Steps between C-alpha positions, in 0.01 A plus 500: 500500500372189326641161591802417285487179298732347245350534153643312201424617148592367156568798275556477124638781290798596717811523281739739673591686817262777398216247513615389845493863614152549351363187668647607834353850460153362414496272805620780726229729362243249633688452830781747580621273784537192278834323478534392137738248343497449122670205330527611139619161372204304639240776476421453867414790729493450875355770723452535873185708489159568645347513152320195359678313219210559260519877556872503426454280193228734369722805557791335319273397213374860474866604489566291190617171648321166494471409868322237706527364852745210513 
């Protein structure tokens, strides 16, 4: 298993709980062991994961969100 790091992402385009669920699902698709926390109000996603922040941001962008490492 890859070393777990805390990754912070700024994600635009999240408007509802469905978006939160989608973001969580996208991150977990990249790393099934990730612990994901989404703050809808601030657009901040925090993940304990072995995946690099840029990989997660790219996956979220491909999923329809505007994401970048914080």
